[in-house]
N, C-alpha and C positions, 0 to 999 in steps of 0.2 A: 767279417769272420773273426772269431775270437779263438786264439790258440794259447792255452795256458798250461803251464806245469801244474802239478797237483800237490805233492808232498811239500810242506813248508812254504807253499805259495797260496793255495786255496784250501787245503785240508791239513790238519795238524794232529799229531799224537799228543797225549796228555803231557809228555815231557816238553813239547815244543810250544804249548799254548801261550806261555809268557803272560799269565794273568797276574799282573802286578798291582791291580787295584784291590781295595778291600773286598773281602769275600761277598759282602752284601751288595756290592756294585758290579760283580762279575756278570758278563752277558750270559744269556741262556744259550746252551749248546745243543747242537743236533749231531748225533752219532751217524757217520756215513760209512763206517767200515767196522766189521767184526772179524776177528781172527782168533782161532782157537777157542771159540765160544765166549770171547771177551771183547768188549768195545775197544777199538784201537784208534780210529781217526775221527776228528770232529771239525765242524765249522759253526759259526754263530748262526742263530736262527735268522737274523737279519741278512747274513751272507747267503743263506739258503733261499730266502725270498728273492734276493737280487739275482742269484744264478737262475732260478726258475723263470724269472721274467726275461733274462737274456737268452736262455735256451729256446724260448718260444718266439723270439723276434730276430735272432741272429743265428749264424752257423757257429755253434760252440763245439770246439774240438779239444777234448782232454789230450794233453801232450806230455807223456811221462816216460821216465826211464824204467818204470816197472815192467815186469814181464806181463804177458797176457793173463796168466793165472793170478798174479798179484793185483792187476787192474780189475779183474773180475770180481774181487771182493768188495769193491767200492760201489756204493749206492748213492749216486749224486741226486739231489732234488731236481724236479722238472722232468721234461720228456727225455728219453734216452737219446744220447747223441748218435747221429747217423755215422759220423766218422770219429775215430779215436786213433791216437798214435802211441804205440807201446815200444818198449825196448830201445828207447832213444832214437826212434825212427826206423828201426828194423822191421817193424810190423805196422802196416796201415790197415786198421780194422774198418770194414764197411758193413754196417748193420751187424756188428759183432763178430764178423768173420775176417780172417787175415786175407788180404789181396795177394794171391800167389805171384802175380807178375811183378808187383812192387817188391816183394821179398826176394825174388830171384834177381832183380836188378841191384838190390842192395848187396847181395852175396857176391855178385860179379865185381862190384866196386871194391869191396873189401879184399877179395882175392887178388886184385890187380895192384893194390896200393899199400897193403899192410903186412907186417909179420904175422904168422899164423897165431891163432888163439892159444894153441897148445904151448908155444914158446913163451908167451906172456904169462900164462897160468903157471908154468913151471918156475919162472922167475919169481912170481909172487910167493909161491910156496917155499922156495929156497931162501928167500930173504926175510920172510915173516918170522917173528919170534913167538913161540908158543906162550910166552909170558903175557903177551897182549893180544894175540890172535884168538878170536872166539869162534869164527866160522869162515869158510871159504866157499864161494859159490860161482858157478858159471850160469849166465842168464841167456836162455834161448840159443845157446851155441854161438852167441855173437860177441859177448864181452864177459869180463870177470870182475868180481869184487870181493873184498875182505870185510868182515865185520870185526871190529877191534874194540878193545878197552881203551877209550880215547885218553884217559888220564895217564896211561902207561906208554902210549905211543911216543917213540923218540921224535924230537922236534925236526930232525933232518930227514926222516924216512920218506915222507911224501915228496919232498923236493928231489931227493936222489932218485926215487922211482920215476918221477916225471921226466927227469933228464934221460934216464935209460929208455923210457917209452918213446920219447920224442924222436929218437933216432930210428925207431922201428915203425913210425906212422901211427902211434897210439897217443892218447892223452890221459891224464890222471886227474881225478877230482875227489876231494874229501868232503863228504856230506854227513854230518852227524857222526855216527859210529861206522860209516861205510867208506871204504876207499875203492873207488871205481877205476878200472882200466878199460878204456873204450877206444876202438879204432877211430881215427880222425874222420874218415868219410861217413861214419855212422852218426848222422846229425838229425836233430828234430827239425831244423829249418828246411831240409830237403823234402821231408814228408809233408810239412806244412805247405810248401810251395805246390806240391802235387794236389793237395786238397783244394787249395785256392784255385788252381787251374780247373779242376773238375767242377767246382761250384760257381766259377766265374766271379769270385769275390773281388770287389773293387778296392777294399781296404782290409788290412790285417792288423789286429790288435794282439799284443802278446804280453806275457808276464812269466817271471821265473826268478829263482833265488840263487842258483848254483852256476858254476863255470860251465856245466853241461847245457845250461840255458842261454849262454851268451850268444851263440849263433842264432837262436830263435829270436832273441830281443833285437839283434842287429838287423835281421831280415824283416821284422815287423814295421809297419808304417808308424805306429805309436806303441810304446811299451812301458811297463812299470816293473820295478823290483822292490821288494820289501827292505826294511831297515836291518834285517838279519841275513845270515847266509854267507856263502863264499864271496859273492859279488860285492856285498856290502862290506865285508871284512877287508877286501882288497881295494875298496874305493872305486870299483869299476863304474865307468860312466860312458854315455854316448849322448849326442845332442837330442835325439828323439826319445830317450829313455828317462822317465821320471823316477828319481830315487825317493821313495817314501820314507818318512821317519818312523812310521809305525812298525812294531815288531810283533811276532807271534800271530795268533789268530786275529787280532785286530788289523794286522796288515792284509790278511786275506779278505776281510770285509771291505777295507779301503780300496783294494785292487778292483773288486767287483763294482764298487761305487764309480770308480774311474772308468771302467768298461761301459757301465750303463750311461754315464754322462757323455762319453765320446760317441756311443751308438746313437744316443738321442740327437746329438749335434749332426751326425751324418744323415739321419732321417729328415731332420729339419732342412738341411741343405738340399737334399734330394727333392723334397716337397717344393722348396722355393724354385729350384731349377725347372721342375715340371710345371709349376704355375707360370713361370716366366715364358716357357715355351708355348703354353696354352694362350697366354695373353698376346704373345708375338703373333701366333697363328691367327688370333681373332683380329688383330690390328691389320695384318696383311690382307685378310679376307675383306675387311671393311674398306681398305684402301683400293683393292681391286674392284669392289662394287662401285665405289665412287667414280673410279676411272671409267668404268663401263657406262655409268649413267651420264657422265660428262661427254663421252664420245657419242652416245646416242642423241 
């Protein structure tokens, strides 16, 4: 099973592509999202081919902080995933529809462990400066975020906000121009564990670039992070997480190569085990036949 973040992990806006090579050497790109009648997100054509192959041979689970509406704009190559995780784990989509039992269980956990969304949102609005605040949004009535002018954002704002949120059971993450305030129990890893349980997955592969992906990477059996993003900026590491040097859309392609290589290894190991069991069965049968013949 493959559970991967999307934005700045597998798909990239034009501003995040990081095409540092000469123009004539840039990879061909496939648009995978349109917003406001304009292309918004891309992956390389090679990445698209890799993802198509993985989606046909593995359980591929898009795992995003996006709302269901925002996720619905994305058109990934390959067969449509049966499962998808939206709103940082708040919604578990099954064939495109939110599982009501899962969502209800998430709500119960948030109500029991965190300060109310209204309190956090009020604090965000009270402390944000109109000089750098562009937008304020609430996502799925689960968490809040600010869209900011990054160059004007005071250097200590995110740190102070994180300290305030910590005492109330919330966490803070800065991704590009967005500052997220998310309840601690609202995690991608919990939803991924539920999909793994339902599918009977023996191994989970993961990828992500932000602090909101850290729990997903830690819960995976093998995981990868790109050379950009919050995790890379903080030097975040774990023994089973590979820190890739690639940045931008090239990192997305490399992550998919790593997924494909690991999935191929797993299939080979499974085939060898099955072959070994068959050979053992044949040996036992032959041994039994010889014993019967000798007894006769």
